[in-house]
C-alpha positions as CSV (number, residue, x, y, z in Angstrom):
1,M,-136.6,28.3,50.1
2,K,-138.5,27.8,46.8
3,K,-137.5,24.1,46.8
4,I,-138.7,23.6,50.4
5,I,-142.1,25.1,49.6
6,T,-142.4,23.0,46.5
7,L,-141.5,19.9,48.5
8,V,-144.0,20.7,51.3
9,I,-146.8,21.3,48.7
10,M,-145.9,18.0,46.9
11,F,-146.0,16.2,50.3
12,F,-149.5,17.5,51.1
13,V,-150.8,16.7,47.6
14,A,-149.4,13.2,47.9
15,Q,-151.0,12.8,51.3
16,L,-154.4,14.0,49.9
17,G,-154.2,11.5,47.1
18,F,-153.1,8.7,49.4
19,S,-155.8,9.4,52.0
20,Q,-158.4,8.6,49.3
21,K,-157.5,4.9,49.6
22,M,-159.1,2.7,52.2
23,M,-157.7,-0.7,52.9
24,T,-157.5,-3.8,55.1
25,R,-155.3,-6.7,55.6
26,S,-157.7,-8.6,57.9
27,G,-160.8,-9.0,55.8
28,E,-162.8,-12.2,55.8
29,I,-163.9,-14.5,53.1
30,K,-166.0,-17.6,53.8
31,F,-167.0,-20.2,51.2
32,E,-169.6,-22.9,51.5
33,A,-169.8,-25.9,49.1
34,S,-171.6,-28.4,51.3
35,M,-174.2,-30.9,50.2
36,P,-177.0,-32.1,52.5
37,A,-176.3,-35.4,54.4
38,F,-172.5,-35.1,53.8
39,E,-169.6,-33.6,55.7
40,E,-169.5,-29.8,55.7
41,V,-167.3,-28.4,53.0
42,A,-166.7,-24.8,54.2
43,A,-163.7,-22.7,55.0
44,K,-162.8,-19.2,56.2
45,N,-159.9,-16.9,55.5
46,T,-159.4,-13.9,57.9
47,T,-156.2,-12.5,56.3
48,V,-157.7,-11.0,53.1
49,S,-156.3,-7.8,51.8
50,A,-158.4,-5.2,50.0
51,I,-158.1,-1.6,48.8
52,L,-160.8,0.9,47.7
53,D,-159.9,4.1,46.0
54,Q,-162.6,6.5,47.2
55,S,-161.9,8.9,44.3
56,T,-162.6,6.4,41.5
57,G,-164.4,3.4,43.0
58,D,-161.6,1.1,42.0
59,F,-161.7,-2.0,44.2
60,A,-159.2,-4.8,44.6
61,V,-159.1,-7.9,46.8
62,L,-156.4,-10.5,47.4
63,A,-156.8,-13.8,49.3
64,L,-154.0,-16.3,49.8
65,I,-155.4,-19.8,49.2
66,K,-153.4,-21.5,52.0
67,A,-155.0,-19.1,54.5
68,F,-158.4,-20.8,54.1
69,K,-159.0,-22.8,57.3
70,F,-161.3,-25.8,57.5
71,K,-162.7,-27.7,60.5
72,A,-161.0,-30.9,59.3
73,P,-157.2,-30.6,58.7
74,L,-157.4,-33.4,56.1
75,M,-160.0,-31.5,54.1
76,E,-157.7,-28.5,54.2
77,E,-154.8,-30.6,52.9
78,H,-156.9,-32.0,50.0
79,F,-158.2,-28.5,49.2
80,N,-154.7,-27.1,48.9
81,E,-152.9,-30.0,47.2
82,N,-155.6,-31.7,45.0
83,Y,-158.2,-29.1,44.2
84,M,-156.7,-25.6,44.4
85,E,-153.1,-26.5,43.8
86,S,-152.1,-23.7,46.1
87,S,-148.4,-24.1,45.5
88,K,-149.0,-23.5,41.8
89,F,-151.9,-20.9,42.2
90,P,-151.2,-19.3,45.6
91,K,-153.8,-16.5,45.5
92,A,-157.2,-15.5,44.3
93,T,-157.8,-11.9,43.2
94,F,-160.5,-9.5,42.3
95,K,-159.9,-6.3,40.4
96,G,-162.9,-4.1,39.5
97,K,-164.9,-1.0,40.1
98,I,-167.9,-0.1,42.2
99,A,-170.4,1.5,39.8
100,N,-171.7,5.0,40.6
101,F,-169.6,5.2,43.8
102,V,-169.5,8.5,45.6
103,A,-167.6,8.4,48.9
104,S,-169.3,11.5,50.3
105,K,-172.7,9.9,50.0
106,L,-171.8,7.0,52.3
107,S,-173.6,6.9,55.6
108,S,-174.4,4.6,58.5
109,K,-177.2,3.3,56.4
110,K,-176.3,0.3,54.2
111,T,-176.2,1.3,50.5
112,D,-176.0,-1.3,47.7
113,Y,-173.9,-0.8,44.6
114,D,-173.1,-2.8,41.5
115,L,-169.6,-4.3,41.5
116,E,-168.0,-5.4,38.3
117,G,-164.6,-6.8,37.6
118,E,-162.4,-9.7,37.0
119,L,-162.1,-12.6,39.5
120,T,-159.0,-14.8,39.2
121,I,-159.1,-18.2,40.9
122,H,-156.8,-21.2,40.1
123,G,-155.1,-19.1,37.3
124,V,-158.4,-18.6,35.5
125,T,-159.8,-15.1,35.1
126,K,-163.6,-14.5,34.6
127,K,-165.7,-11.3,34.5
128,V,-168.1,-11.1,37.4
129,K,-170.9,-8.8,38.4
130,T,-172.5,-8.8,41.8
131,K,-173.7,-6.4,44.5
132,I,-171.7,-4.9,47.3
133,S,-173.1,-3.2,50.4
134,L,-171.2,-0.3,52.0
135,V,-171.7,1.3,55.4
136,S,-169.6,4.2,56.7
137,N,-169.0,4.0,60.5
138,A,-166.4,5.9,62.6
139,G,-164.2,6.7,59.7
140,K,-164.2,3.1,58.4
141,I,-166.1,1.6,55.4
142,I,-167.7,-1.8,56.0
143,A,-168.0,-3.7,52.7
144,T,-170.0,-6.9,52.4
145,S,-170.8,-9.0,49.3
146,N,-171.6,-12.5,48.2
147,L,-171.4,-14.3,45.0
148,T,-171.6,-17.8,43.6
149,V,-169.0,-19.5,41.5
150,K,-168.7,-22.9,39.9
151,A,-165.4,-24.9,40.4
152,K,-165.5,-26.1,36.8
153,D,-165.6,-22.4,35.5
154,Y,-162.2,-21.9,37.1
155,G,-160.6,-25.2,36.0
156,I,-160.9,-26.9,39.4
157,A,-161.4,-30.6,38.8
158,I,-163.6,-32.4,41.3
159,P,-163.0,-36.2,41.2
160,S,-166.1,-38.3,40.4
161,L,-165.6,-40.2,43.7
162,V,-166.4,-37.0,45.8
163,K,-168.4,-35.0,43.2
164,S,-171.7,-35.8,44.8
165,K,-170.4,-34.5,48.2
166,I,-169.4,-31.0,46.9
167,A,-171.9,-28.5,45.7
168,E,-171.6,-27.4,42.1
169,D,-172.5,-23.8,43.1
170,I,-170.0,-22.5,45.7
171,G,-171.3,-19.6,47.8
172,I,-168.7,-17.0,48.8
173,D,-169.3,-14.4,51.5
174,I,-167.0,-11.4,51.9
175,K,-166.7,-8.9,54.8
176,L,-164.1,-6.2,54.8
177,I,-163.6,-3.3,57.2
178,L,-161.6,-0.7,55.3
179,E,-159.6,2.1,57.0
180,G,-157.7,5.0,55.7
181,K,-153.9,4.5,55.8
């Protein structure tokens, strides 16, 4: 009987700890690297995974590079084979923390927080700091953020032939709807 009670207590404690995590596997990341007067250089990935630990503010995001979709299939092929080398570097990740995060203070009103961590793209990891907006709605947390990166900072070589057609500053927009699991 004592073992059963201990197991039941352990189960509830584990559930309590696990319920502190919010996650998604259908988040969205868009990036834009277009230059005026040239073909659009933009893509979207709608299979982004993310997890937020509500008790600590720890936050992690994972995007598979091959899941970015372009309007032009040839551009997508060049992106994967020539620039991102997605067979060698199949994912981009972010691991960090939302500063001063208190889950109980979230509401239906957008609240901005500082987000700091390490962004890994193309096998190169850099410290980043940006803002993240959080909204609580119907038991879900909607997280949005944007940041700007430079391809050269992550070892992504842009050939001189197309360098003038691709923006040096690449805008990244993120939208995640996190749910308890």
